[in-house]
Predicted model as a PDB file, atoms N, CA, C, CB and O in Angstrom, pLDDT in the B-factor column:
MODEL        1                                                                  
ATOM      1  N   UNK A   1      27.793 -28.977 -28.211  1.00 50.00           N  
ATOM      2  CA  UNK A   1      27.199 -27.994 -27.328  1.00 50.00           C  
ATOM      3  C   UNK A   1      27.067 -26.663 -28.045  1.00 50.00           C  
ATOM      4  CB  UNK A   1      28.029 -27.839 -26.052  1.00 50.00           C  
ATOM      5  O   UNK A   1      27.860 -26.336 -28.928  1.00 50.00           O  
ATOM      6  N   UNK A   2      26.076 -25.916 -27.662  1.00 51.00           N  
ATOM      7  CA  UNK A   2      25.898 -24.599 -28.266  1.00 51.00           C  
ATOM      8  C   UNK A   2      26.679 -23.559 -27.479  1.00 51.00           C  
ATOM      9  CB  UNK A   2      24.404 -24.219 -28.327  1.00 51.00           C  
ATOM     10  O   UNK A   2      26.897 -23.701 -26.276  1.00 51.00           O  
ATOM     11  N   UNK A   3      27.087 -22.536 -28.164  1.00 48.00           N  
ATOM     12  CA  UNK A   3      27.837 -21.459 -27.514  1.00 48.00           C  
ATOM     13  C   UNK A   3      26.876 -20.583 -26.721  1.00 48.00           C  
ATOM     14  CB  UNK A   3      28.617 -20.609 -28.560  1.00 48.00           C  
ATOM     15  O   UNK A   3      25.739 -20.380 -27.148  1.00 48.00           O  
ATOM     16  N   UNK A   4      27.305 -20.065 -25.584  1.00 49.00           N  
ATOM     17  CA  UNK A   4      26.417 -19.176 -24.820  1.00 49.00           C  
ATOM     18  C   UNK A   4      26.155 -17.901 -25.590  1.00 49.00           C  
ATOM     19  CB  UNK A   4      27.022 -18.846 -23.445  1.00 49.00           C  
ATOM     20  O   UNK A   4      27.024 -17.388 -26.296  1.00 49.00           O  
ATOM     21  N   UNK A   5      24.955 -17.405 -25.443  1.00 45.00           N  
ATOM     22  CA  UNK A   5      24.609 -16.173 -26.147  1.00 45.00           C  
ATOM     23  C   UNK A   5      25.366 -15.001 -25.530  1.00 45.00           C  
ATOM     24  CB  UNK A   5      23.081 -15.920 -26.101  1.00 45.00           C  
ATOM     25  O   UNK A   5      25.710 -15.056 -24.350  1.00 45.00           O  
ATOM     26  N   UNK A   6      25.630 -13.954 -26.285  1.00 45.00           N  
ATOM     27  CA  UNK A   6      26.359 -12.804 -25.752  1.00 45.00           C  
ATOM     28  C   UNK A   6      25.658 -12.164 -24.569  1.00 45.00           C  
ATOM     29  CB  UNK A   6      26.556 -11.776 -26.831  1.00 45.00           C  
ATOM     30  O   UNK A   6      26.312 -11.608 -23.686  1.00 45.00           O  
ATOM     31  N   UNK A   7      24.332 -12.237 -24.542  1.00 44.00           N  
ATOM     32  CA  UNK A   7      23.583 -11.638 -23.447  1.00 44.00           C  
ATOM     33  C   UNK A   7      23.905 -12.327 -22.128  1.00 44.00           C  
ATOM     34  CB  UNK A   7      22.084 -11.706 -23.727  1.00 44.00           C  
ATOM     35  O   UNK A   7      24.108 -11.665 -21.110  1.00 44.00           O  
ATOM     36  N   UNK A   8      23.952 -13.676 -22.147  1.00 46.00           N  
ATOM     37  CA  UNK A   8      24.180 -14.425 -20.920  1.00 46.00           C  
ATOM     38  C   UNK A   8      25.637 -14.366 -20.485  1.00 46.00           C  
ATOM     39  CB  UNK A   8      23.755 -15.867 -21.103  1.00 46.00           C  
ATOM     40  O   UNK A   8      25.914 -14.281 -19.288  1.00 46.00           O  
ATOM     41  N   UNK A   9      26.563 -14.407 -21.413  1.00 44.00           N  
ATOM     42  CA  UNK A   9      27.967 -14.415 -21.024  1.00 44.00           C  
ATOM     43  C   UNK A   9      28.401 -13.087 -20.430  1.00 44.00           C  
ATOM     44  CB  UNK A   9      28.834 -14.750 -22.213  1.00 44.00           C  
ATOM     45  O   UNK A   9      29.256 -13.079 -19.545  1.00 44.00           O  
ATOM     46  N   UNK A  10      27.857 -11.974 -20.871  1.00 45.00           N  
ATOM     47  CA  UNK A  10      28.221 -10.666 -20.346  1.00 45.00           C  
ATOM     48  C   UNK A  10      27.395 -10.244 -19.155  1.00 45.00           C  
ATOM     49  CB  UNK A  10      28.098  -9.646 -21.411  1.00 45.00           C  
ATOM     50  O   UNK A  10      27.737  -9.269 -18.486  1.00 45.00           O  
ATOM     51  N   UNK A  11      26.312 -10.953 -18.872  1.00 43.00           N  
ATOM     52  CA  UNK A  11      25.424 -10.518 -17.800  1.00 43.00           C  
ATOM     53  C   UNK A  11      26.054 -10.691 -16.424  1.00 43.00           C  
ATOM     54  CB  UNK A  11      24.123 -11.282 -17.865  1.00 43.00           C  
ATOM     55  O   UNK A  11      25.777  -9.899 -15.524  1.00 43.00           O  
ATOM     56  N   UNK A  12      26.902 -11.716 -16.238  1.00 49.00           N  
ATOM     57  CA  UNK A  12      27.523 -11.912 -14.934  1.00 49.00           C  
ATOM     58  C   UNK A  12      28.463 -10.750 -14.622  1.00 49.00           C  
ATOM     59  CB  UNK A  12      28.286 -13.252 -14.890  1.00 49.00           C  
ATOM     60  O   UNK A  12      28.477 -10.250 -13.497  1.00 49.00           O  
ATOM     61  N   UNK A  13      29.235 -10.325 -15.595  1.00 45.00           N  
ATOM     62  CA  UNK A  13      30.153  -9.228 -15.380  1.00 45.00           C  
ATOM     63  C   UNK A  13      29.406  -7.922 -15.144  1.00 45.00           C  
ATOM     64  CB  UNK A  13      31.091  -9.090 -16.561  1.00 45.00           C  
ATOM     65  O   UNK A  13      29.859  -7.108 -14.340  1.00 45.00           O  
ATOM     66  N   UNK A  14      28.307  -7.697 -15.796  1.00 50.00           N  
ATOM     67  CA  UNK A  14      27.572  -6.450 -15.621  1.00 50.00           C  
ATOM     68  C   UNK A  14      26.877  -6.397 -14.258  1.00 50.00           C  
ATOM     69  CB  UNK A  14      26.545  -6.284 -16.741  1.00 50.00           C  
ATOM     70  O   UNK A  14      26.616  -5.313 -13.737  1.00 50.00           O  
ATOM     71  N   UNK A  15      26.575  -7.579 -13.675  1.00 66.00           N  
ATOM     72  CA  UNK A  15      25.938  -7.606 -12.353  1.00 66.00           C  
ATOM     73  C   UNK A  15      26.945  -7.405 -11.231  1.00 66.00           C  
ATOM     74  CB  UNK A  15      25.203  -8.922 -12.150  1.00 66.00           C  
ATOM     75  O   UNK A  15      26.562  -7.004 -10.132  1.00 66.00           O  
ATOM     76  N   UNK A  16      28.217  -7.673 -11.480  1.00 76.00           N  
ATOM     77  CA  UNK A  16      29.236  -7.487 -10.459  1.00 76.00           C  
ATOM     78  C   UNK A  16      29.506  -6.001 -10.299  1.00 76.00           C  
ATOM     79  CB  UNK A  16      30.535  -8.250 -10.818  1.00 76.00           C  
ATOM     80  O   UNK A  16      29.970  -5.336 -11.226  1.00 76.00           O  
ATOM     81  N   UNK A  17      29.213  -5.496  -9.126  1.00 90.00           N  
ATOM     82  CA  UNK A  17      29.375  -4.066  -8.882  1.00 90.00           C  
ATOM     83  C   UNK A  17      30.826  -3.758  -8.528  1.00 90.00           C  
ATOM     84  CB  UNK A  17      28.431  -3.592  -7.755  1.00 90.00           C  
ATOM     85  O   UNK A  17      31.525  -4.579  -7.934  1.00 90.00           O  
ATOM     86  N   UNK A  18      31.251  -2.589  -8.895  1.00 96.00           N  
ATOM     87  CA  UNK A  18      32.595  -2.140  -8.565  1.00 96.00           C  
ATOM     88  C   UNK A  18      32.580  -1.445  -7.208  1.00 96.00           C  
ATOM     89  CB  UNK A  18      33.146  -1.195  -9.659  1.00 96.00           C  
ATOM     90  O   UNK A  18      31.614  -0.767  -6.858  1.00 96.00           O  
ATOM     91  N   UNK A  19      33.641  -1.618  -6.464  1.00 97.00           N  
ATOM     92  CA  UNK A  19      33.806  -0.949  -5.174  1.00 97.00           C  
ATOM     93  C   UNK A  19      33.820   0.559  -5.420  1.00 97.00           C  
ATOM     94  CB  UNK A  19      35.121  -1.420  -4.448  1.00 97.00           C  
ATOM     95  O   UNK A  19      34.563   1.024  -6.284  1.00 97.00           O  
ATOM     96  N   UNK A  20      33.021   1.334  -4.687  1.00 95.00           N  
ATOM     97  CA  UNK A  20      32.984   2.778  -4.918  1.00 95.00           C  
ATOM     98  C   UNK A  20      34.282   3.490  -4.514  1.00 95.00           C  
ATOM     99  CB  UNK A  20      31.826   3.380  -4.160  1.00 95.00           C  
ATOM    100  O   UNK A  20      34.491   4.638  -4.905  1.00 95.00           O  
ATOM    101  N   UNK A  21      35.146   2.841  -3.750  1.00 96.00           N  
ATOM    102  CA  UNK A  21      36.394   3.458  -3.315  1.00 96.00           C  
ATOM    103  C   UNK A  21      37.524   3.173  -4.296  1.00 96.00           C  
ATOM    104  CB  UNK A  21      36.773   2.963  -1.923  1.00 96.00           C  
ATOM    105  O   UNK A  21      38.159   4.102  -4.793  1.00 96.00           O  
ATOM    106  N   UNK A  22      37.784   1.877  -4.586  1.00 97.00           N  
ATOM    107  CA  UNK A  22      38.939   1.520  -5.416  1.00 97.00           C  
ATOM    108  C   UNK A  22      38.576   0.935  -6.779  1.00 97.00           C  
ATOM    109  CB  UNK A  22      39.791   0.542  -4.681  1.00 97.00           C  
ATOM    110  O   UNK A  22      39.461   0.686  -7.596  1.00 97.00           O  
ATOM    111  N   UNK A  23      37.293   0.714  -7.032  1.00 96.00           N  
ATOM    112  CA  UNK A  23      36.768   0.207  -8.310  1.00 96.00           C  
ATOM    113  C   UNK A  23      37.059  -1.267  -8.569  1.00 96.00           C  
ATOM    114  CB  UNK A  23      37.334   1.013  -9.433  1.00 96.00           C  
ATOM    115  O   UNK A  23      36.832  -1.738  -9.684  1.00 96.00           O  
ATOM    116  N   UNK A  24      37.561  -2.024  -7.570  1.00 96.00           N  
ATOM    117  CA  UNK A  24      37.725  -3.465  -7.724  1.00 96.00           C  
ATOM    118  C   UNK A  24      36.348  -4.111  -7.612  1.00 96.00           C  
ATOM    119  CB  UNK A  24      38.716  -4.047  -6.655  1.00 96.00           C  
ATOM    120  O   UNK A  24      35.379  -3.453  -7.230  1.00 96.00           O  
ATOM    121  N   UNK A  25      36.261  -5.399  -7.944  1.00 96.00           N  
ATOM    122  CA  UNK A  25      34.991  -6.124  -7.845  1.00 96.00           C  
ATOM    123  C   UNK A  25      34.605  -6.245  -6.373  1.00 96.00           C  
ATOM    124  CB  UNK A  25      35.091  -7.537  -8.511  1.00 96.00           C  
ATOM    125  O   UNK A  25      35.436  -6.599  -5.537  1.00 96.00           O  
ATOM    126  N   UNK A  26      33.346  -5.951  -6.060  1.00 95.00           N  
ATOM    127  CA  UNK A  26      32.885  -6.010  -4.670  1.00 95.00           C  
ATOM    128  C   UNK A  26      32.786  -7.454  -4.199  1.00 95.00           C  
ATOM    129  CB  UNK A  26      31.523  -5.310  -4.519  1.00 95.00           C  
ATOM    130  O   UNK A  26      32.644  -8.374  -5.004  1.00 95.00           O  
ATOM    131  N   UNK A  27      32.862  -7.640  -2.889  1.00 94.00           N  
ATOM    132  CA  UNK A  27      32.783  -8.951  -2.250  1.00 94.00           C  
ATOM    133  C   UNK A  27      31.494  -8.971  -1.436  1.00 94.00           C  
ATOM    134  CB  UNK A  27      34.049  -9.242  -1.345  1.00 94.00           C  
ATOM    135  O   UNK A  27      31.159  -7.985  -0.779  1.00 94.00           O  
ATOM    136  N   UNK A  28      30.773 -10.082  -1.475  1.00 94.00           N  
ATOM    137  CA  UNK A  28      29.471 -10.176  -0.810  1.00 94.00           C  
ATOM    138  C   UNK A  28      29.547  -9.805   0.668  1.00 94.00           C  
ATOM    139  CB  UNK A  28      28.915 -11.581  -0.954  1.00 94.00           C  
ATOM    140  O   UNK A  28      28.632  -9.164   1.187  1.00 94.00           O  
ATOM    141  N   UNK A  29      30.610 -10.192   1.349  1.00 95.00           N  
ATOM    142  CA  UNK A  29      30.738  -9.933   2.781  1.00 95.00           C  
ATOM    143  C   UNK A  29      30.813  -8.432   3.088  1.00 95.00           C  
ATOM    144  CB  UNK A  29      31.977 -10.638   3.328  1.00 95.00           C  
ATOM    145  O   UNK A  29      30.354  -7.999   4.146  1.00 95.00           O  
ATOM    146  N   UNK A  30      31.377  -7.644   2.191  1.00 95.00           N  
ATOM    147  CA  UNK A  30      31.565  -6.209   2.425  1.00 95.00           C  
ATOM    148  C   UNK A  30      30.784  -5.344   1.449  1.00 95.00           C  
ATOM    149  CB  UNK A  30      33.028  -5.862   2.339  1.00 95.00           C  
ATOM    150  O   UNK A  30      31.038  -4.144   1.354  1.00 95.00           O  
ATOM    151  N   UNK A  31      29.851  -5.923   0.732  1.00 95.00           N  
ATOM    152  CA  UNK A  31      29.117  -5.227  -0.312  1.00 95.00           C  
ATOM    153  C   UNK A  31      28.600  -3.894   0.152  1.00 95.00           C  
ATOM    154  CB  UNK A  31      27.980  -6.065  -0.796  1.00 95.00           C  
ATOM    155  O   UNK A  31      28.026  -3.842   1.239  1.00 95.00           O  
ATOM    156  N   UNK A  32      28.752  -2.821  -0.570  1.00 96.00           N  
ATOM    157  CA  UNK A  32      29.199  -2.731  -1.954  1.00 96.00           C  
ATOM    158  C   UNK A  32      30.709  -2.577  -2.098  1.00 96.00           C  
ATOM    159  CB  UNK A  32      28.519  -1.584  -2.623  1.00 96.00           C  
ATOM    160  O   UNK A  32      31.197  -2.255  -3.180  1.00 96.00           O  
ATOM    161  N   UNK A  33      31.445  -2.803  -1.024  1.00 97.00           N  
ATOM    162  CA  UNK A  33      32.893  -2.617  -1.062  1.00 97.00           C  
ATOM    163  C   UNK A  33      33.603  -3.928  -1.349  1.00 97.00           C  
ATOM    164  CB  UNK A  33      33.392  -2.029   0.255  1.00 97.00           C  
ATOM    165  O   UNK A  33      32.991  -4.995  -1.312  1.00 97.00           O  
ATOM    166  N   UNK A  34      34.905  -3.843  -1.636  1.00 97.00           N  
ATOM    167  CA  UNK A  34      35.690  -5.043  -1.929  1.00 97.00           C  
ATOM    168  C   UNK A  34      36.374  -5.578  -0.684  1.00 97.00           C  
ATOM    169  CB  UNK A  34      36.727  -4.748  -3.002  1.00 97.00           C  
ATOM    170  O   UNK A  34      36.788  -6.737  -0.668  1.00 97.00           O  
ATOM    171  N   UNK A  35      36.505  -4.768   0.359  1.00 97.00           N  
ATOM    172  CA  UNK A  35      37.224  -5.188   1.557  1.00 97.00           C  
ATOM    173  C   UNK A  35      36.790  -4.347   2.755  1.00 97.00           C  
ATOM    174  CB  UNK A  35      38.747  -5.078   1.345  1.00 97.00           C  
ATOM    175  O   UNK A  35      36.115  -3.328   2.606  1.00 97.00           O  
ATOM    176  N   UNK A  36      37.187  -4.791   3.931  1.00 97.00           N  
ATOM    177  CA  UNK A  36      36.907  -4.037   5.147  1.00 97.00           C  
ATOM    178  C   UNK A  36      37.629  -2.696   5.106  1.00 97.00           C  
ATOM    179  CB  UNK A  36      37.325  -4.839   6.398  1.00 97.00           C  
ATOM    180  O   UNK A  36      37.107  -1.695   5.596  1.00 97.00           O  
ATOM    181  N   UNK A  37      38.819  -2.670   4.528  1.00 98.00           N  
ATOM    182  CA  UNK A  37      39.581  -1.427   4.424  1.00 98.00           C  
ATOM    183  C   UNK A  37      38.789  -0.362   3.669  1.00 98.00           C  
ATOM    184  CB  UNK A  37      40.924  -1.680   3.726  1.00 98.00           C  
ATOM    185  O   UNK A  37      38.687   0.777   4.126  1.00 98.00           O  
ATOM    186  N   UNK A  38      38.228  -0.727   2.513  1.00 97.00           N  
ATOM    187  CA  UNK A  38      37.458   0.249   1.734  1.00 97.00           C  
ATOM    188  C   UNK A  38      36.183   0.663   2.466  1.00 97.00           C  
ATOM    189  CB  UNK A  38      37.105  -0.328   0.354  1.00 97.00           C  
ATOM    190  O   UNK A  38      35.777   1.824   2.400  1.00 97.00           O  
ATOM    191  N   UNK A  39      35.551  -0.281   3.163  1.00 97.00           N  
ATOM    192  CA  UNK A  39      34.355   0.046   3.943  1.00 97.00           C  
ATOM    193  C   UNK A  39      34.705   1.034   5.052  1.00 97.00           C  
ATOM    194  CB  UNK A  39      33.723  -1.235   4.542  1.00 97.00           C  
ATOM    195  O   UNK A  39      33.960   1.980   5.308  1.00 97.00           O  
ATOM    196  N   UNK A  40      35.845   0.809   5.709  1.00 97.00           N  
ATOM    197  CA  UNK A  40      36.275   1.711   6.780  1.00 97.00           C  
ATOM    198  C   UNK A  40      36.657   3.091   6.237  1.00 97.00           C  
ATOM    199  CB  UNK A  40      37.460   1.102   7.537  1.00 97.00           C  
ATOM    200  O   UNK A  40      36.380   4.107   6.875  1.00 97.00           O  
ATOM    201  N   UNK A  41      37.284   3.128   5.074  1.00 97.00           N  
ATOM    202  CA  UNK A  41      37.617   4.415   4.457  1.00 97.00           C  
ATOM    203  C   UNK A  41      36.348   5.219   4.161  1.00 97.00           C  
ATOM    204  CB  UNK A  41      38.426   4.198   3.160  1.00 97.00           C  
ATOM    205  O   UNK A  41      36.304   6.429   4.382  1.00 97.00           O  
ATOM    206  N   UNK A  42      35.325   4.538   3.662  1.00 97.00           N  
ATOM    207  CA  UNK A  42      34.063   5.205   3.352  1.00 97.00           C  
ATOM    208  C   UNK A  42      33.401   5.718   4.630  1.00 97.00           C  
ATOM    209  CB  UNK A  42      33.114   4.247   2.605  1.00 97.00           C  
ATOM    210  O   UNK A  42      32.899   6.841   4.656  1.00 97.00           O  
ATOM    211  N   UNK A  43      33.396   4.914   5.679  1.00 96.00           N  
ATOM    212  CA  UNK A  43      32.821   5.340   6.957  1.00 96.00           C  
ATOM    213  C   UNK A  43      33.570   6.558   7.490  1.00 96.00           C  
ATOM    214  CB  UNK A  43      32.864   4.188   7.987  1.00 96.00           C  
ATOM    215  O   UNK A  43      32.951   7.500   7.985  1.00 96.00           O  
ATOM    216  N   UNK A  44      34.883   6.542   7.392  1.00 96.00           N  
ATOM    217  CA  UNK A  44      35.684   7.682   7.838  1.00 96.00           C  
ATOM    218  C   UNK A  44      35.349   8.950   7.078  1.00 96.00           C  
ATOM    219  CB  UNK A  44      37.154   7.376   7.688  1.00 96.00           C  
ATOM    220  O   UNK A  44      35.325  10.036   7.655  1.00 96.00           O  
ATOM    221  N   UNK A  45      35.092   8.818   5.797  1.00 95.00           N  
ATOM    222  CA  UNK A  45      34.715   9.989   4.991  1.00 95.00           C  
ATOM    223  C   UNK A  45      33.385  10.560   5.455  1.00 95.00           C  
ATOM    224  CB  UNK A  45      34.636   9.619   3.500  1.00 95.00           C  
ATOM    225  O   UNK A  45      33.224  11.778   5.527  1.00 95.00           O  
ATOM    226  N   UNK A  46      32.421   9.682   5.775  1.00 93.00           N  
ATOM    227  CA  UNK A  46      31.129  10.155   6.290  1.00 93.00           C  
ATOM    228  C   UNK A  46      31.306  10.863   7.627  1.00 93.00           C  
ATOM    229  CB  UNK A  46      30.144   8.982   6.440  1.00 93.00           C  
ATOM    230  O   UNK A  46      30.742  11.934   7.850  1.00 93.00           O  
ATOM    231  N   UNK A  47      32.098  10.251   8.522  1.00 94.00           N  
ATOM    232  CA  UNK A  47      32.272  10.817   9.858  1.00 94.00           C  
ATOM    233  C   UNK A  47      33.045  12.130   9.846  1.00 94.00           C  
ATOM    234  CB  UNK A  47      32.978   9.826  10.746  1.00 94.00           C  
ATOM    235  O   UNK A  47      32.823  12.983  10.705  1.00 94.00           O  
ATOM    236  N   UNK A  48      33.943  12.302   8.892  1.00 94.00           N  
ATOM    237  CA  UNK A  48      34.718  13.544   8.779  1.00 94.00           C  
ATOM    238  C   UNK A  48      33.977  14.635   8.013  1.00 94.00           C  
ATOM    239  CB  UNK A  48      36.042  13.264   8.099  1.00 94.00           C  
ATOM    240  O   UNK A  48      34.467  15.760   7.914  1.00 94.00           O  
ATOM    241  N   UNK A  49      32.810  14.321   7.473  1.00 91.00           N  
ATOM    242  CA  UNK A  49      32.025  15.314   6.750  1.00 91.00           C  
ATOM    243  C   UNK A  49      32.446  15.498   5.307  1.00 91.00           C  
ATOM    244  CB  UNK A  49      32.109  16.616   7.447  1.00 91.00           C  
ATOM    245  O   UNK A  49      32.081  16.496   4.684  1.00 91.00           O  
ATOM    246  N   UNK A  50      33.212  14.549   4.754  1.00 92.00           N  
ATOM    247  CA  UNK A  50      33.625  14.657   3.356  1.00 92.00           C  
ATOM    248  C   UNK A  50      32.422  14.500   2.419  1.00 92.00           C  
ATOM    249  CB  UNK A  50      34.696  13.598   3.031  1.00 92.00           C  
ATOM    250  O   UNK A  50      32.395  15.081   1.335  1.00 92.00           O  
ATOM    251  N   UNK A  51      31.445  13.722   2.839  1.00 89.00           N  
ATOM    252  CA  UNK A  51      30.219  13.559   2.066  1.00 89.00           C  
ATOM    253  C   UNK A  51      29.166  14.474   2.682  1.00 89.00           C  
ATOM    254  CB  UNK A  51      29.739  12.058   2.047  1.00 89.00           C  
ATOM    255  O   UNK A  51      29.019  14.521   3.903  1.00 89.00           O  
ATOM    256  N   UNK A  52      28.452  15.182   1.859  1.00 85.00           N  
ATOM    257  CA  UNK A  52      27.397  16.063   2.361  1.00 85.00           C  
ATOM    258  C   UNK A  52      26.240  16.053   1.383  1.00 85.00           C  
ATOM    259  CB  UNK A  52      27.921  17.509   2.576  1.00 85.00           C  
ATOM    260  O   UNK A  52      26.431  15.927   0.173  1.00 85.00           O  
ATOM    261  N   UNK A  53      25.061  16.185   1.911  1.00 84.00           N  
ATOM    262  CA  UNK A  53      23.858  16.271   1.095  1.00 84.00           C  
ATOM    263  C   UNK A  53      23.427  17.727   1.089  1.00 84.00           C  
ATOM    264  CB  UNK A  53      22.716  15.331   1.633  1.00 84.00           C  
ATOM    265  O   UNK A  53      23.195  18.326   2.140  1.00 84.00           O  
ATOM    266  N   UNK A  54      23.323  18.283  -0.098  1.00 86.00           N  
ATOM    267  CA  UNK A  54      22.951  19.692  -0.224  1.00 86.00           C  
ATOM    268  C   UNK A  54      21.510  19.905   0.237  1.00 86.00           C  
ATOM    269  CB  UNK A  54      23.125  20.171  -1.681  1.00 86.00           C  
ATOM    270  O   UNK A  54      20.630  19.091  -0.045  1.00 86.00           O  
ATOM    271  N   UNK A  55      21.285  20.993   0.939  1.00 88.00           N  
ATOM    272  CA  UNK A  55      19.948  21.321   1.423  1.00 88.00           C  
ATOM    273  C   UNK A  55      19.574  22.715   0.933  1.00 88.00           C  
ATOM    274  CB  UNK A  55      19.879  21.241   2.978  1.00 88.00           C  
ATOM    275  O   UNK A  55      20.430  23.583   0.760  1.00 88.00           O  
ATOM    276  N   UNK A  56      18.293  22.906   0.716  1.00 88.00           N  
ATOM    277  CA  UNK A  56      17.787  24.214   0.319  1.00 88.00           C  
ATOM    278  C   UNK A  56      17.156  24.845   1.548  1.00 88.00           C  
ATOM    279  CB  UNK A  56      16.758  24.108  -0.867  1.00 88.00           C  
ATOM    280  O   UNK A  56      16.246  24.272   2.148  1.00 88.00           O  
ATOM    281  N   UNK A  57      17.633  26.012   1.920  1.00 83.00           N  
ATOM    282  CA  UNK A  57      17.102  26.704   3.093  1.00 83.00           C  
ATOM    283  C   UNK A  57      15.719  27.255   2.785  1.00 83.00           C  
ATOM    284  CB  UNK A  57      18.049  27.841   3.540  1.00 83.00           C  
ATOM    285  O   UNK A  57      15.458  27.736   1.682  1.00 83.00           O  
ATOM    286  N   UNK A  58      14.839  27.178   3.776  1.00 78.00           N  
ATOM    287  CA  UNK A  58      13.481  27.678   3.645  1.00 78.00           C  
ATOM    288  C   UNK A  58      13.419  29.104   4.180  1.00 78.00           C  
ATOM    289  CB  UNK A  58      12.477  26.761   4.391  1.00 78.00           C  
ATOM    290  O   UNK A  58      14.180  29.449   5.085  1.00 78.00           O  
ATOM    291  N   UNK A  59      12.541  29.934   3.650  1.00 76.00           N  
ATOM    292  CA  UNK A  59      12.422  31.320   4.079  1.00 76.00           C  
ATOM    293  C   UNK A  59      11.631  31.492   5.384  1.00 76.00           C  
ATOM    294  CB  UNK A  59      11.770  32.121   2.989  1.00 76.00           C  
ATOM    295  O   UNK A  59      11.514  32.612   5.883  1.00 76.00           O  
ATOM    296  N   UNK A  60      11.090  30.407   5.941  1.00 73.00           N  
ATOM    297  CA  UNK A  60      10.246  30.499   7.131  1.00 73.00           C  
ATOM    298  C   UNK A  60      11.034  30.623   8.432  1.00 73.00           C  
ATOM    299  CB  UNK A  60       9.357  29.296   7.207  1.00 73.00           C  
ATOM    300  O   UNK A  60      10.429  30.739   9.497  1.00 73.00           O  
ATOM    301  N   UNK A  61      12.337  30.604   8.379  1.00 62.00           N  
ATOM    302  CA  UNK A  61      13.180  30.699   9.581  1.00 62.00           C  
ATOM    303  C   UNK A  61      12.839  29.636  10.615  1.00 62.00           C  
ATOM    304  CB  UNK A  61      13.042  32.076  10.209  1.00 62.00           C  
ATOM    305  O   UNK A  61      12.732  29.938  11.803  1.00 62.00           O  
ATOM    306  N   UNK A  62      12.666  28.392  10.173  1.00 59.00           N  
ATOM    307  CA  UNK A  62      12.432  27.297  11.105  1.00 59.00           C  
ATOM    308  C   UNK A  62      10.980  27.032  11.429  1.00 59.00           C  
ATOM    309  CB  UNK A  62      13.147  27.563  12.350  1.00 59.00           C  
ATOM    310  O   UNK A  62      10.693  26.030  12.084  1.00 59.00           O  
ATOM    311  N   UNK A  63      10.055  27.862  11.014  1.00 60.00           N  
ATOM    312  CA  UNK A  63       8.640  27.623  11.272  1.00 60.00           C  
ATOM    313  C   UNK A  63       8.116  26.623  10.258  1.00 60.00           C  
ATOM    314  CB  UNK A  63       7.827  28.944  11.216  1.00 60.00           C  
ATOM    315  O   UNK A  63       8.452  26.694   9.076  1.00 60.00           O  
ATOM    316  N   UNK A  64       7.286  25.685  10.724  1.00 59.00           N  
ATOM    317  CA  UNK A  64       6.660  24.795   9.759  1.00 59.00           C  
ATOM    318  C   UNK A  64       5.390  25.455   9.228  1.00 59.00           C  
ATOM    319  CB  UNK A  64       6.345  23.412  10.399  1.00 59.00           C  
ATOM    320  O   UNK A  64       4.895  26.426   9.803  1.00 59.00           O  
ATOM    321  N   UNK A  65       4.867  24.916   8.123  1.00 57.00           N  
ATOM    322  CA  UNK A  65       3.728  25.543   7.450  1.00 57.00           C  
ATOM    323  C   UNK A  65       2.477  25.631   8.317  1.00 57.00           C  
ATOM    324  CB  UNK A  65       3.406  24.785   6.200  1.00 57.00           C  
ATOM    325  O   UNK A  65       1.756  26.626   8.244  1.00 57.00           O  
ATOM    326  N   UNK A  66       2.197  24.607   9.144  1.00 58.00           N  
ATOM    327  CA  UNK A  66       0.980  24.630   9.938  1.00 58.00           C  
ATOM    328  C   UNK A  66       1.037  25.716  11.003  1.00 58.00           C  
ATOM    329  CB  UNK A  66       0.748  23.275  10.584  1.00 58.00           C  
ATOM    330  O   UNK A  66       0.006  26.323  11.293  1.00 58.00           O  
ATOM    331  N   UNK A  67       2.187  25.986  11.593  1.00 55.00           N  
ATOM    332  CA  UNK A  67       2.315  27.022  12.609  1.00 55.00           C  
ATOM    333  C   UNK A  67       2.144  28.404  11.989  1.00 55.00           C  
ATOM    334  CB  UNK A  67       3.672  26.918  13.314  1.00 55.00           C  
ATOM    335  O   UNK A  67       1.460  29.262  12.548  1.00 55.00           O  
ATOM    336  N   UNK A  68       2.760  28.613  10.846  1.00 53.00           N  
ATOM    337  CA  UNK A  68       2.669  29.944  10.212  1.00 53.00           C  
ATOM    338  C   UNK A  68       1.249  30.238   9.738  1.00 53.00           C  
ATOM    339  CB  UNK A  68       3.644  30.042   9.022  1.00 53.00           C  
ATOM    340  O   UNK A  68       0.828  31.394   9.762  1.00 53.00           O  
ATOM    341  N   UNK A  69       0.499  29.224   9.309  1.00 55.00           N  
ATOM    342  CA  UNK A  69      -0.875  29.438   8.880  1.00 55.00           C  
ATOM    343  C   UNK A  69      -1.757  29.801  10.063  1.00 55.00           C  
ATOM    344  CB  UNK A  69      -1.418  28.196   8.178  1.00 55.00           C  
ATOM    345  O   UNK A  69      -2.614  30.677   9.944  1.00 55.00           O  
ATOM    346  N   UNK A  70      -1.564  29.149  11.198  1.00 56.00           N  
ATOM    347  CA  UNK A  70      -2.369  29.425  12.381  1.00 56.00           C  
ATOM    348  C   UNK A  70      -2.100  30.836  12.912  1.00 56.00           C  
ATOM    349  CB  UNK A  70      -2.084  28.385  13.471  1.00 56.00           C  
ATOM    350  O   UNK A  70      -3.032  31.511  13.349  1.00 56.00           O  
ATOM    351  N   UNK A  71      -0.875  31.282  12.883  1.00 54.00           N  
ATOM    352  CA  UNK A  71      -0.560  32.615  13.407  1.00 54.00           C  
ATOM    353  C   UNK A  71      -1.112  33.703  12.494  1.00 54.00           C  
ATOM    354  CB  UNK A  71       0.960  32.786  13.570  1.00 54.00           C  
ATOM    355  O   UNK A  71      -1.399  34.800  12.973  1.00 54.00           O  
ATOM    356  N   UNK A  72      -1.269  33.445  11.211  1.00 56.00           N  
ATOM    357  CA  UNK A  72      -1.812  34.437  10.291  1.00 56.00           C  
ATOM    358  C   UNK A  72      -3.339  34.507  10.347  1.00 56.00           C  
ATOM    359  CB  UNK A  72      -1.365  34.128   8.877  1.00 56.00           C  
ATOM    360  O   UNK A  72      -3.920  35.504   9.918  1.00 56.00           O  
ATOM    361  N   UNK A  73      -3.996  33.473  10.865  1.00 58.00           N  
ATOM    362  CA  UNK A  73      -5.446  33.446  10.935  1.00 58.00           C  
ATOM    363  C   UNK A  73      -5.966  34.248  12.112  1.00 58.00           C  
ATOM    364  CB  UNK A  73      -5.938  32.024  11.025  1.00 58.00           C  
ATOM    365  O   UNK A  73      -7.116  34.686  12.071  1.00 58.00           O  
ATOM    366  N   UNK A  74      -5.195  34.462  13.143  1.00 50.00           N  
ATOM    367  CA  UNK A  74      -5.653  35.149  14.353  1.00 50.00           C  
ATOM    368  C   UNK A  74      -5.842  36.620  14.145  1.00 50.00           C  
ATOM    369  CB  UNK A  74      -4.692  34.932  15.469  1.00 50.00           C  
ATOM    370  O   UNK A  74      -6.224  37.331  15.075  1.00 50.00           O  
TER     371      UNK A  74                                                      
ENDMDL                                                                          
END                                                                             
């Protein structure tokens, strides 16, 4: 038999994603997490506001572009 090529033997390990909480190998049932515990920890972080997406404030003070254009045309 021929030996497996390095590309094929390492590809399975590279496709296995690590749990974003504890870095263990993820399980299909809880993907991308390894367990329900890690999934629940992540959900708790979202609900407590630990994760946030940065936003850039606009200078229009809540007005959208179409409204401000119409008010300037009058």
